[in-house]
C-alpha positions in Angstrom: 44.3 59.5 -48.2 44.1 55.7 -48.0 42.3 54.0 -50.9 40.6 51.3 -48.8 38.5 52.6 -46.0 38.3 50.4 -42.8 34.8 51.0 -41.1 32.2 49.4 -38.7 31.0 47.1 -41.8 34.3 45.4 -41.9 33.9 44.5 -38.3 30.3 43.4 -38.7 30.8 41.1 -41.8 33.8 39.5 -40.4 31.9 38.7 -37.2 29.2 37.3 -39.4 31.2 35.3 -41.5 33.1 33.6 -38.5 30.0 32.7 -36.6 30.1 29.0 -37.6 33.9 28.7 -36.7 33.4 30.6 -33.4 30.6 28.3 -32.5 32.5 25.2 -33.3 35.7 25.9 -31.6 35.7 28.9 -29.4 33.1 27.6 -26.9 35.2 24.8 -25.9 38.0 27.3 -25.0 35.6 29.4 -22.5 36.5 27.2 -19.6 40.3 27.7 -20.1 39.7 31.6 -20.2 37.4 31.5 -17.3 39.8 29.5 -15.1 42.5 31.9 -16.4 45.1 29.1 -16.1 46.6 26.4 -18.1 46.8 22.9 -17.0 47.2 19.4 -18.8 43.5 19.2 -19.4 43.5 22.9 -20.8 46.3 22.4 -23.1 44.6 19.3 -24.6 41.4 21.1 -25.0 43.2 24.1 -26.7 45.1 21.6 -29.0 41.8 19.8 -30.0 40.0 23.3 -30.6 42.7 24.5 -32.7 42.9 21.3 -34.9 39.1 21.1 -35.0 39.1 24.6 -36.7 41.4 23.2 -39.5 44.3 25.4 -38.4 46.3 22.3 -39.3 48.2 19.7 -37.0 51.6 21.2 -37.5 50.4 24.8 -36.9 48.4 23.9 -33.9 51.4 22.0 -32.4 53.8 25.0 -33.0 51.1 27.2 -31.4 51.0 25.0 -28.4 54.9 24.8 -28.0 55.2 28.7 -28.2 52.5 29.1 -25.7 54.1 26.7 -23.4 57.6 28.3 -23.7 55.9 31.7 -22.8 54.3 30.3 -19.8 57.6 28.9 -18.7 59.4 32.1 -18.9 56.5 34.5 -17.7 53.5 33.6 -15.6 51.9 37.1 -16.0 50.2 36.4 -19.2 46.4 35.2 -19.0 45.6 32.4 -21.4 43.2 34.7 -23.1 45.7 37.3 -23.8 48.4 34.6 -24.8 46.2 33.0 -27.2 45.0 36.3 -28.6 48.6 37.5 -29.0 49.8 34.3 -30.5 47.1 34.3 -33.2 47.7 38.1 -34.0 51.4 37.3 -34.5 50.8 34.3 -36.8 48.9 36.8 -39.0 51.3 39.5 -39.1 52.0 40.5 -42.6 55.7 41.2 -43.3 55.0 42.5 -46.7 53.2 45.5 -45.4 49.5 46.6 -45.3 47.2 46.1 -48.4 47.5 49.5 -49.6 51.1 48.8 -50.4 50.1 46.0 -52.8 47.0 47.6 -54.3 45.6 50.8 -53.0 48.6 53.1 -53.4 49.3 51.9 -57.0 46.1 53.8 -58.1 47.7 57.1 -57.4 50.4 56.2 -60.1 50.2 54.6 -63.8 46.9 53.1 -64.9 45.3 51.1 -65.0 46.1 48.8 -62.0 45.9 45.2 -63.7 44.6 42.5 -61.3 45.0 38.8 -62.3 42.7 36.5 -60.6 43.9 32.8 -60.5 42.9 29.7 -58.6 41.8 26.1 -58.6 38.5 24.9 -60.1 35.5 25.6 -58.2 37.1 28.1 -55.9 34.5 30.9 -56.3 36.9 32.9 -58.6 34.6 34.5 -61.0 32.2 35.5 -58.3 35.2 36.9 -56.3 36.2 39.0 -59.6 32.5 40.4 -59.5 32.9 41.3 -55.8 36.2 42.9 -56.3 35.0 44.8 -59.2 32.0 46.0 -57.3 34.1 47.3 -54.4 36.2 49.4 -56.8 33.1 50.7 -58.5 31.7 51.8 -55.1 34.8 53.7 -54.6 34.3 55.7 -57.6 36.7 53.6 -59.9 36.3 52.9 -63.6 36.6 49.1 -63.9 37.1 46.8 -66.9 36.8 43.1 -66.8 38.9 40.5 -69.0 37.3 37.1 -69.5 40.3 35.1 -70.2 38.8 31.8 -68.9 38.1 30.3 -72.3 38.4 26.8 -71.1 35.2 26.4 -68.9 31.9 26.3 -70.9 29.8 29.4 -70.2 32.4 31.3 -68.5 32.3 34.0 -70.6 28.5 34.2 -70.2 28.6 34.2 -66.7 31.2 37.0 -66.6 28.9 38.9 -69.0 26.0 38.8 -66.6 28.1 40.2 -63.9 29.6 43.1 -66.2 26.0 44.0 -67.1 24.7 43.9 -63.7 27.8 46.2 -62.4 27.5 48.2 -65.6 31.2 47.8 -66.4 33.1 47.1 -69.7 34.1 43.5 -70.5 36.5 42.1 -72.9 36.1 38.4 -73.8 36.1 35.8 -76.3 34.3 32.4 -77.4 35.0 29.4 -75.5 38.4 27.8 -76.9 39.8 31.2 -77.7 43.4 32.4 -76.8 43.4 33.6 -73.2 46.8 35.4 -73.7 45.2 37.4 -76.3 42.3 38.2 -74.4 44.6 39.4 -71.5 46.5 41.5 -74.1 43.3 43.1 -75.4 42.0 43.6 -71.9 45.0 45.8 -70.9 45.3 47.6 -74.3 41.4 48.4 -73.7 41.8 49.5 -70.2 44.4 51.9 -71.3 42.5 53.6 -74.1 39.3 53.6 -72.1 41.2 55.3 -69.3 40.1 52.5 -66.7 41.5 52.8 -63.2 41.5 48.8 -62.7 41.5 45.9 -65.2 40.5 42.7 -63.6 41.3 39.5 -65.6 39.5 36.3 -64.6 41.4 33.1 -65.7 40.4 29.6 -65.9 40.3 27.7 -62.9 43.1 24.9 -63.0 44.9 22.2 -61.1 48.5 21.3 -61.3 47.5 18.2 -63.3 46.3 20.3 -66.1 49.8 21.1 -67.8 48.3 23.1 -70.6 46.3 25.2 -68.4 49.3 26.1 -66.2 51.4 26.7 -69.5 48.6 29.3 -70.5 48.9 31.1 -67.3 52.5 31.4 -67.8 51.9 32.9 -71.1 49.5 35.4 -69.6 52.2 36.4 -67.2 54.6 37.0 -70.0 52.1 39.3 -71.6 51.6 41.4 -68.6 55.4 41.5 -68.2 55.8 43.4 -71.8 57.5 46.6 -71.6 54.5 48.4 -73.4 52.5 47.6 -70.3 53.9 49.7 -67.6 51.0 49.2 -65.4 51.1 48.3 -61.9 49.8 44.7 -61.3 48.9 42.1 -58.8 48.1 38.5 -58.8 45.5 37.2 -56.4 45.0 33.5 -55.7 41.4 32.8 -54.8 40.9 30.0 -52.3 37.8 28.4 -51.2 37.5 28.5 -47.3 35.0 25.4 -47.3 37.8 23.0 -48.5 40.3 23.9 -45.6 43.5 21.9 -45.5 42.5 19.8 -48.6 42.4 22.9 -50.8 45.4 24.3 -49.2 47.7 21.3 -50.4 46.6 22.3 -54.1 47.0 26.0 -53.5 50.6 25.3 -52.1 51.6 23.7 -55.4 49.8 26.4 -57.4 51.6 29.1 -55.7 54.9 27.7 -56.4 54.0 27.7 -60.1 53.1 31.4 -60.4 54.1 34.5 -58.3 51.0 35.4 -56.2 50.8 38.7 -54.3 47.9 37.6 -51.8 44.9 35.8 -51.4 41.1 36.4 -51.7 39.6 33.9 -49.4 36.1 33.0 -50.8 33.0 31.6 -48.9 34.3 32.2 -45.3 30.8 32.3 -44.2 30.0 28.8 -45.4 32.9 27.4 -43.3 33.0 26.1 -39.6 37.0 25.9 -40.2 38.2 29.5 -40.2 41.2 28.3 -38.6 42.2 27.6 -42.2 43.4 31.3 -42.4 46.2 30.6 -39.9 47.5 27.6 -42.0 47.4 29.8 -45.4 49.8 32.1 -43.8 51.8 29.7 -42.1 52.3 27.4 -45.4 52.0 29.8 -48.2 53.3 32.9 -46.6 50.9 35.1 -48.6 48.8 37.8 -47.0 45.2 37.5 -47.2 43.8 40.5 -48.9 40.0 40.1 -49.0 37.5 37.7 -47.6 34.1 36.6 -49.3 31.4 36.7 -46.5 28.2 35.9 -48.2 26.4 35.2 -51.6 25.7 38.8 -52.4 28.1 40.8 -54.5 28.5 43.3 -51.7 29.5 40.5 -49.3 33.1 41.0 -49.0 35.6 42.9 -47.0 39.2 43.7 -46.9 40.9 41.3 -44.4 42.2 42.8 -41.2 44.0 40.3 -39.2 43.3 42.0 -35.7 39.7 42.4 -36.6 39.6 38.7 -37.7 41.2 37.6 -34.2 38.9 39.8 -32.4 35.8 38.3 -34.0 37.1 34.8 -33.1 37.8 35.7 -29.5 35.2 38.3 -28.8 
């Protein structure tokens, strides 16, 4: 039995979150799809629409070139199906479905340890709460670890979420040792028979060398032989930052191994094409998307559902 359940709600939340993006860039493509042909004007319209969705200039140009090549070799494809197939191809995940990274691990050793990392202001702590709520709704016992001891009031914010979700929290005062908190969180998760331990870390930029060093220390702690727990590191990105945030995330992901992306604030962005840039530049699967302000507003990322929502 698969751990994550796809349902109609995933489709609905994705469509809702992409409403701004769809209005901003899909409407200009309608003429191309209705005419069912590509001419010079259509190619220009497609290129402008892709770039305006923040897909990235390089990625947009690559898409155009691949589509042109396809149309030279075969004139049977319609513009609509060609664009749809190309966008689906871009989001293909060579690392396997999300169950391989997270879901299947819950049938083995426990707890599953999830390390949440990301740049400043990316919506990381709220994404931690959303993920914890999702596991709770699936009947799993969750423990949170507050390893963000750098930001003032971070522990208090996480405590509010822990109380609201009725989950355990291991934390310390501002300025404490985040590595020690990560260690204590895993030990507590094991002793309390938690299914999932989610560790929140300080938002950081590559210019903060001390924070990057702290993250390396936390990783070493999680690598200890005494912790035979399955683990995953999830990079939280703010969809509203688009390509600007991607350059920071690109550097960030080279400093620490990441298994996938939690794309926060997708509902607040008209530049959902950012998703394709993530896959192209970071080569990381998008696991989850934040689709609203409430703790329930998130869904498992499904590439085909995402593309369907854009082009429906």
